[in-house]
A tleap script that builds the chain and sets N, CA, C and O, in Angstrom:
source leaprc.protein.ff14SB
mol = sequence {
  NGLY ILE GLY VAL PRO VAL ILE THR ASP GLN
  GLU ILE TRP ARG ASN ASN PRO GLU LYS VAL
  PHE GLY VAL THR ARG GLN TRP ALA GLU ARG
  HIE PRO ASN THR HIE VAL ARG LEU VAL LYS
  ALA LEU LEU ARG ALA ALA TRP TRP LEU ASP
  ALA GLU HIE ASN GLY ASN ARG ARG GLU ALA
  ALA ARG MET LEU ALA LYS PRO GLU TYR VAL
  GLY ALA ASP GLU GLN VAL ILE ALA ASN SER
  MET THR GLY THR PHE GLU TYR CALA
}
set mol.1.N position { 54.112 154.097 -22.890 }
set mol.1.CA position { 54.532 154.399 -24.225 }
set mol.1.C position { 55.819 153.700 -24.626 }
set mol.1.O position { 56.464 154.120 -25.586 }
set mol.2.N position { 56.219 152.633 -23.913 }
set mol.2.CA position { 57.487 151.991 -24.273 }
set mol.2.C position { 57.305 150.646 -24.958 }
set mol.2.O position { 58.283 150.051 -25.410 }
set mol.3.N position { 56.083 150.158 -25.045 }
set mol.3.CA position { 55.870 148.871 -25.682 }
set mol.3.C position { 54.395 148.598 -25.844 }
set mol.3.O position { 53.553 149.300 -25.284 }
set mol.4.N position { 54.093 147.583 -26.606 }
set mol.4.CA position { 52.699 147.204 -26.832 }
set mol.4.C position { 52.571 145.687 -26.736 }
set mol.4.O position { 53.472 144.964 -27.162 }
set mol.5.N position { 51.454 145.192 -26.180 }
set mol.5.CA position { 51.246 143.746 -26.114 }
set mol.5.C position { 50.862 143.188 -27.491 }
set mol.5.O position { 49.995 143.730 -28.177 }
set mol.6.N position { 51.512 142.119 -27.867 }
set mol.6.CA position { 51.219 141.489 -29.153 }
set mol.6.C position { 50.749 140.039 -28.999 }
set mol.6.O position { 50.167 139.477 -29.926 }
set mol.7.N position { 50.998 139.430 -27.832 }
set mol.7.CA position { 50.588 138.054 -27.594 }
set mol.7.C position { 50.544 137.826 -26.082 }
set mol.7.O position { 51.259 138.493 -25.334 }
set mol.8.N position { 49.732 136.912 -25.643 }
set mol.8.CA position { 49.676 136.592 -24.216 }
set mol.8.C position { 50.463 135.316 -23.958 }
set mol.8.O position { 50.701 134.520 -24.867 }
set mol.9.N position { 50.859 135.137 -22.712 }
set mol.9.CA position { 51.588 133.908 -22.377 }
set mol.9.C position { 50.715 132.676 -22.575 }
set mol.9.O position { 51.232 131.601 -22.878 }
set mol.10.N position { 49.392 132.812 -22.409 }
set mol.10.CA position { 48.493 131.679 -22.623 }
set mol.10.C position { 48.480 131.219 -24.078 }
set mol.10.O position { 48.232 130.047 -24.363 }
set mol.11.N position { 48.746 132.139 -24.990 }
set mol.11.CA position { 48.806 131.767 -26.402 }
set mol.11.C position { 50.110 131.044 -26.729 }
set mol.11.O position { 50.185 130.301 -27.708 }
set mol.12.N position { 51.115 131.262 -25.923 }
set mol.12.CA position { 52.392 130.588 -26.113 }
set mol.12.C position { 52.383 129.230 -25.419 }
set mol.12.O position { 52.833 128.230 -25.977 }
set mol.13.N position { 51.859 129.211 -24.186 }
set mol.13.CA position { 51.847 127.981 -23.383 }
set mol.13.C position { 50.549 127.954 -22.593 }
set mol.13.O position { 50.445 128.597 -21.548 }
set mol.14.N position { 49.562 127.221 -23.079 }
set mol.14.CA position { 48.238 127.165 -22.446 }
set mol.14.C position { 48.330 126.575 -21.039 }
set mol.14.O position { 48.999 125.565 -20.815 }
set mol.15.N position { 47.645 127.226 -20.095 }
set mol.15.CA position { 47.589 126.788 -18.697 }
set mol.15.C position { 48.972 126.686 -18.047 }
set mol.15.O position { 49.224 125.811 -17.219 }
set mol.16.N position { 49.848 127.589 -18.437 }
set mol.16.CA position { 51.200 127.592 -17.880 }
set mol.16.C position { 51.190 128.018 -16.415 }
set mol.16.O position { 50.259 128.694 -15.979 }
set mol.17.N position { 52.196 127.639 -15.662 }
set mol.17.CA position { 52.305 128.105 -14.275 }
set mol.17.C position { 52.817 129.544 -14.261 }
set mol.17.O position { 54.023 129.787 -14.215 }
set mol.18.N position { 51.905 130.470 -14.300 }
set mol.18.CA position { 52.256 131.867 -14.528 }
set mol.18.C position { 52.967 132.531 -13.352 }
set mol.18.O position { 53.943 133.257 -13.544 }
set mol.19.N position { 52.492 132.290 -12.165 }
set mol.19.CA position { 53.091 132.904 -10.972 }
set mol.19.C position { 53.610 131.803 -10.060 }
set mol.19.O position { 53.062 130.701 -10.029 }
set mol.20.N position { 54.655 132.103 -9.328 }
set mol.20.CA position { 55.261 131.121 -8.438 }
set mol.20.C position { 55.506 131.773 -7.082 }
set mol.20.O position { 56.002 132.897 -7.002 }
set mol.21.N position { 55.156 131.060 -6.027 }
set mol.21.CA position { 55.488 131.485 -4.673 }
set mol.21.C position { 56.524 130.501 -4.165 }
set mol.21.O position { 56.266 129.298 -4.121 }
set mol.22.N position { 57.669 130.986 -3.787 }
set mol.22.CA position { 58.713 130.072 -3.349 }
set mol.22.C position { 59.447 130.585 -2.127 }
set mol.22.O position { 59.603 131.790 -1.929 }
set mol.23.N position { 59.886 129.655 -1.324 }
set mol.23.CA position { 60.719 129.976 -0.159 }
set mol.23.C position { 61.859 128.956 -0.140 }
set mol.23.O position { 61.777 127.897 -0.763 }
set mol.24.N position { 62.893 129.290 0.569 }
set mol.24.CA position { 63.980 128.324 0.694 }
set mol.24.C position { 63.581 127.240 1.695 }
set mol.24.O position { 62.739 127.464 2.565 }
set mol.25.N position { 64.181 126.089 1.563 }
set mol.25.CA position { 63.935 125.003 2.509 }
set mol.25.C position { 64.289 125.453 3.926 }
set mol.25.O position { 63.585 125.143 4.887 }
set mol.26.N position { 65.391 126.187 4.034 }
set mol.26.CA position { 65.829 126.679 5.345 }
set mol.26.C position { 64.760 127.569 5.978 }
set mol.26.O position { 64.454 127.417 7.161 }
set mol.27.N position { 64.193 128.492 5.209 }
set mol.27.CA position { 63.171 129.378 5.741 }
set mol.27.C position { 61.934 128.572 6.150 }
set mol.27.O position { 61.381 128.792 7.227 }
set mol.28.N position { 61.501 127.647 5.301 }
set mol.28.CA position { 60.315 126.834 5.598 }
set mol.28.C position { 60.515 126.008 6.861 }
set mol.28.O position { 59.588 125.861 7.658 }
set mol.29.N position { 61.709 125.470 7.049 }
set mol.29.CA position { 61.987 124.675 8.244 }
set mol.29.C position { 62.047 125.552 9.496 }
set mol.29.O position { 61.675 125.115 10.585 }
set mol.30.N position { 62.515 126.787 9.336 }
set mol.30.CA position { 62.596 127.719 10.462 }
set mol.30.C position { 61.230 128.305 10.839 }
set mol.30.O position { 60.996 128.674 11.990 }
set mol.31.N position { 60.325 128.386 9.838 }
set mol.31.CA position { 59.021 129.021 10.037 }
set mol.31.C position { 57.898 128.115 9.520 }
set mol.31.O position { 57.145 128.527 8.638 }
set mol.32.N position { 57.770 126.909 10.037 }
set mol.32.CA position { 56.788 125.975 9.471 }
set mol.32.C position { 55.348 126.465 9.566 }
set mol.32.O position { 54.581 126.290 8.619 }
set mol.33.N position { 54.966 127.065 10.671 }
set mol.33.CA position { 53.583 127.534 10.810 }
set mol.33.C position { 53.286 128.690 9.860 }
set mol.33.O position { 52.223 128.736 9.242 }
set mol.34.N position { 54.222 129.614 9.749 }
set mol.34.CA position { 54.048 130.740 8.830 }
set mol.34.C position { 53.967 130.239 7.395 }
set mol.34.O position { 53.154 130.721 6.606 }
set mol.35.N position { 54.805 129.281 7.065 }
set mol.35.CA position { 54.810 128.733 5.711 }
set mol.35.C position { 53.458 128.107 5.370 }
set mol.35.O position { 52.902 128.368 4.303 }
set mol.36.N position { 52.939 127.295 6.262 }
set mol.36.CA position { 51.640 126.655 6.032 }
set mol.36.C position { 50.544 127.711 5.901 }
set mol.36.O position { 49.677 127.608 5.033 }
set mol.37.N position { 50.585 128.717 6.758 }
set mol.37.CA position { 49.558 129.764 6.712 }
set mol.37.C position { 49.632 130.575 5.417 }
set mol.37.O position { 48.601 130.958 4.864 }
set mol.38.N position { 50.832 130.834 4.941 }
set mol.38.CA position { 50.971 131.553 3.668 }
set mol.38.C position { 50.395 130.750 2.506 }
set mol.38.O position { 49.686 131.292 1.658 }
set mol.39.N position { 50.701 129.469 2.475 }
set mol.39.CA position { 50.173 128.618 1.394 }
set mol.39.C position { 48.651 128.554 1.477 }
set mol.39.O position { 47.971 128.642 0.454 }
set mol.40.N position { 48.112 128.401 2.688 }
set mol.40.CA position { 46.659 128.375 2.845 }
set mol.40.C position { 46.027 129.685 2.390 }
set mol.40.O position { 44.979 129.674 1.745 }
set mol.41.N position { 46.646 130.804 2.716 }
set mol.41.CA position { 46.116 132.105 2.301 }
set mol.41.C position { 46.114 132.237 0.782 }
set mol.41.O position { 45.164 132.765 0.205 }
set mol.42.N position { 47.167 131.761 0.138 }
set mol.42.CA position { 47.225 131.810 -1.326 }
set mol.42.C position { 46.141 130.934 -1.949 }
set mol.42.O position { 45.512 131.327 -2.932 }
set mol.43.N position { 45.924 129.756 -1.384 }
set mol.43.CA position { 44.870 128.869 -1.888 }
set mol.43.C position { 43.491 129.502 -1.705 }
set mol.43.O position { 42.663 129.466 -2.615 }
set mol.44.N position { 43.250 130.074 -0.540 }
set mol.44.CA position { 41.954 130.724 -0.296 }
set mol.44.C position { 41.732 131.881 -1.276 }
set mol.44.O position { 40.631 132.064 -1.794 }
set mol.45.N position { 42.780 132.649 -1.519 }
set mol.45.CA position { 42.665 133.766 -2.458 }
set mol.45.C position { 42.342 133.254 -3.866 }
set mol.45.O position { 41.516 133.838 -4.567 }
set mol.46.N position { 42.988 132.174 -4.270 }
set mol.46.CA position { 42.723 131.603 -5.590 }
set mol.46.C position { 41.288 131.090 -5.683 }
set mol.46.O position { 40.615 131.298 -6.693 }
set mol.47.N position { 40.822 130.421 -4.633 }
set mol.47.CA position { 39.435 129.929 -4.625 }
set mol.47.C position { 38.452 131.092 -4.688 }
set mol.47.O position { 37.444 131.026 -5.392 }
set mol.48.N position { 38.754 132.167 -3.942 }
set mol.48.CA position { 37.878 133.341 -3.953 }
set mol.48.C position { 37.834 133.968 -5.348 }
set mol.48.O position { 36.761 134.337 -5.825 }
set mol.49.N position { 38.984 134.090 -6.001 }
set mol.49.CA position { 39.018 134.650 -7.358 }
set mol.49.C position { 38.174 133.825 -8.318 }
set mol.49.O position { 37.475 134.379 -9.166 }
set mol.50.N position { 38.235 132.511 -8.189 }
set mol.50.CA position { 37.551 131.617 -9.121 }
set mol.50.C position { 36.084 131.368 -8.772 }
set mol.50.O position { 35.338 130.847 -9.600 }
set mol.51.N position { 35.660 131.731 -7.561 }
set mol.51.CA position { 34.281 131.482 -7.133 }
set mol.51.C position { 33.293 132.226 -8.027 }
set mol.51.O position { 33.614 133.252 -8.625 }
set mol.52.N position { 32.083 131.676 -8.097 }
set mol.52.CA position { 31.004 132.330 -8.864 }
set mol.52.C position { 31.433 132.582 -10.309 }
set mol.52.O position { 31.176 133.654 -10.859 }
set mol.53.N position { 32.083 131.599 -10.918 }
set mol.53.CA position { 32.554 131.722 -12.310 }
set mol.53.C position { 33.453 132.938 -12.490 }
set mol.53.O position { 33.226 133.774 -13.364 }
set mol.54.N position { 34.475 133.020 -11.647 }
set mol.54.CA position { 35.454 134.119 -11.669 }
set mol.54.C position { 34.828 135.462 -11.293 }
set mol.54.O position { 35.343 136.513 -11.673 }
set mol.55.N position { 33.733 135.430 -10.556 }
set mol.55.CA position { 32.984 136.635 -10.234 }
set mol.55.C position { 33.685 137.631 -9.335 }
set mol.55.O position { 33.259 138.784 -9.262 }
set mol.56.N position { 34.725 137.240 -8.658 }
set mol.56.CA position { 35.410 138.151 -7.742 }
set mol.56.C position { 36.629 138.831 -8.359 }
set mol.56.O position { 37.315 139.604 -7.691 }
set mol.57.N position { 36.893 138.553 -9.601 }
set mol.57.CA position { 38.095 139.104 -10.226 }
set mol.57.C position { 38.037 140.621 -10.416 }
set mol.57.O position { 39.059 141.296 -10.296 }
set mol.58.N position { 36.871 141.151 -10.707 }
set mol.58.CA position { 36.756 142.619 -10.850 }
set mol.58.C position { 37.005 143.307 -9.510 }
set mol.58.O position { 37.655 144.351 -9.453 }
set mol.59.N position { 36.483 142.713 -8.428 }
set mol.59.CA position { 36.729 143.270 -7.096 }
set mol.59.C position { 38.218 143.211 -6.763 }
set mol.59.O position { 38.768 144.146 -6.181 }
set mol.60.N position { 38.860 142.115 -7.134 }
set mol.60.CA position { 40.306 141.996 -6.911 }
set mol.60.C position { 41.052 143.074 -7.686 }
set mol.60.O position { 42.004 143.659 -7.168 }
set mol.61.N position { 40.636 143.343 -8.915 }
set mol.61.CA position { 41.278 144.390 -9.718 }
set mol.61.C position { 41.131 145.746 -9.036 }
set mol.61.O position { 42.069 146.543 -9.029 }
set mol.62.N position { 39.948 146.013 -8.458 }
set mol.62.CA position { 39.744 147.281 -7.738 }
set mol.62.C position { 40.707 147.393 -6.557 }
set mol.62.O position { 41.290 148.449 -6.312 }
set mol.63.N position { 40.860 146.296 -5.839 }
set mol.63.CA position { 41.770 146.315 -4.686 }
set mol.63.C position { 43.221 146.489 -5.122 }
set mol.63.O position { 43.951 147.304 -4.558 }
set mol.64.N position { 43.633 145.725 -6.123 }
set mol.64.CA position { 45.020 145.774 -6.566 }
set mol.64.C position { 45.400 147.118 -7.173 }
set mol.64.O position { 46.568 147.504 -7.140 }
set mol.65.N position { 44.427 147.832 -7.726 }
set mol.65.CA position { 44.701 149.122 -8.361 }
set mol.65.C position { 45.057 150.205 -7.343 }
set mol.65.O position { 45.596 151.248 -7.713 }
set mol.66.N position { 44.764 149.970 -6.082 }
set mol.66.CA position { 45.071 150.977 -5.057 }
set mol.66.C position { 46.585 151.214 -4.984 }
set mol.66.O position { 47.374 150.286 -5.163 }
set mol.67.N position { 46.977 152.456 -4.722 }
set mol.67.CA position { 48.407 152.794 -4.681 }
set mol.67.C position { 49.211 151.989 -3.665 }
set mol.67.O position { 50.400 151.743 -3.868 }
set mol.68.N position { 48.573 151.582 -2.579 }
set mol.68.CA position { 49.312 150.826 -1.571 }
set mol.68.C position { 49.553 149.369 -1.975 }
set mol.68.O position { 50.280 148.644 -1.296 }
set mol.69.N position { 48.942 148.947 -3.078 }
set mol.69.CA position { 49.186 147.602 -3.597 }
set mol.69.C position { 49.955 147.710 -4.907 }
set mol.69.O position { 51.123 148.099 -4.895 }
set mol.70.N position { 49.338 147.382 -6.028 }
set mol.70.CA position { 50.036 147.441 -7.320 }
set mol.70.C position { 50.063 148.868 -7.858 }
set mol.70.O position { 51.072 149.323 -8.397 }
set mol.71.N position { 48.940 149.567 -7.704 }
set mol.71.CA position { 48.882 150.949 -8.154 }
set mol.71.C position { 48.769 151.120 -9.659 }
set mol.71.O position { 48.971 152.218 -10.176 }
set mol.72.N position { 48.451 150.057 -10.357 }
set mol.72.CA position { 48.286 150.145 -11.812 }
set mol.72.C position { 46.836 150.496 -12.142 }
set mol.72.O position { 45.972 150.470 -11.266 }
set mol.73.N position { 46.579 150.817 -13.382 }
set mol.73.CA position { 45.238 151.152 -13.833 }
set mol.73.C position { 44.285 149.968 -13.605 }
set mol.73.O position { 44.578 148.840 -14.002 }
set mol.74.N position { 43.155 150.239 -12.968 }
set mol.74.CA position { 42.194 149.178 -12.631 }
set mol.74.C position { 41.726 148.412 -13.867 }
set mol.74.O position { 41.624 147.186 -13.828 }
set mol.75.N position { 41.442 149.114 -14.952 }
set mol.75.CA position { 40.940 148.439 -16.154 }
set mol.75.C position { 41.992 147.531 -16.770 }
set mol.75.O position { 41.660 146.463 -17.285 }
set mol.76.N position { 43.249 147.936 -16.725 }
set mol.76.CA position { 44.328 147.092 -17.250 }
set mol.76.C position { 44.432 145.817 -16.424 }
set mol.76.O position { 44.564 144.723 -16.973 }
set mol.77.N position { 44.371 145.962 -15.096 }
set mol.77.CA position { 44.414 144.781 -14.228 }
set mol.77.C position { 43.206 143.892 -14.495 }
set mol.77.O position { 43.346 142.677 -14.630 }
set mol.78.N position { 42.015 144.497 -14.571 }
set mol.78.CA position { 40.788 143.732 -14.808 }
set mol.78.C position { 40.840 142.995 -16.137 }
set mol.78.O position { 40.424 141.839 -16.223 }
set mol.79.N position { 41.341 143.646 -17.164 }
set mol.79.CA position { 41.441 142.985 -18.477 }
set mol.79.C position { 42.291 141.726 -18.382 }
set mol.79.O position { 41.946 140.686 -18.942 }
set mol.80.N position { 43.390 141.830 -17.677 }
set mol.80.CA position { 44.284 140.691 -17.526 }
set mol.80.C position { 43.631 139.577 -16.698 }
set mol.80.O position { 43.754 138.399 -17.033 }
set mol.81.N position { 42.939 139.952 -15.621 }
set mol.81.CA position { 42.373 138.964 -14.699 }
set mol.81.C position { 41.079 138.336 -15.186 }
set mol.81.O position { 40.684 137.281 -14.691 }
set mol.82.N position { 40.412 138.962 -16.144 }
set mol.82.CA position { 39.118 138.447 -16.606 }
set mol.82.C position { 39.183 137.854 -18.008 }
set mol.82.O position { 38.159 137.453 -18.563 }
set mol.83.N position { 40.369 137.797 -18.577 }
set mol.83.CA position { 40.497 137.198 -19.906 }
set mol.83.C position { 40.047 138.107 -21.033 }
set mol.83.O position { 39.765 137.631 -22.132 }
set mol.84.N position { 39.974 139.401 -20.782 }
set mol.84.CA position { 39.611 140.336 -21.841 }
set mol.84.C position { 40.818 141.177 -22.209 }
set mol.84.O position { 40.746 142.404 -22.281 }
set mol.85.N position { 41.919 140.497 -22.438 }
set mol.85.CA position { 43.193 141.142 -22.765 }
set mol.85.C position { 43.038 141.975 -24.023 }
set mol.85.O position { 42.415 141.540 -24.991 }
set mol.86.N position { 43.611 143.185 -24.008 }
set mol.86.CA position { 43.543 144.075 -25.175 }
set mol.86.C position { 44.905 144.162 -25.831 }
set mol.86.O position { 45.904 144.508 -25.201 }
set mol.87.N position { 44.918 143.841 -27.102 }
set mol.87.CA position { 46.158 143.926 -27.886 }
set mol.87.C position { 46.321 145.336 -28.417 }
set mol.87.O position { 45.372 146.119 -28.454 }
set mol.88.N position { 47.550 145.648 -28.831 }
set mol.88.CA position { 47.818 146.968 -29.418 }
set mol.88.C position { 47.176 147.070 -30.787 }
set mol.88.O position { 47.286 148.105 -31.445 }
savepdb mol mol.pdb
quit
């Protein structure tokens, strides 16, 4: 009840780099194997989300809605992840 969506970031900047995963150079140099594995895991997750014409996005929303992860409303997450954003 503190705000309402009026526009999406895609309407402001199409295909923008919405999320960023970053580490310091020092951390990457100290943990090269972990760094590579994290990047590979992120790529695999992105490929899985996009597979079957974005067919796994609803399943991802179900997982993310769990309290031990994001804990937000599943439908709100799904709307965002499937391009069915709801305006106020």
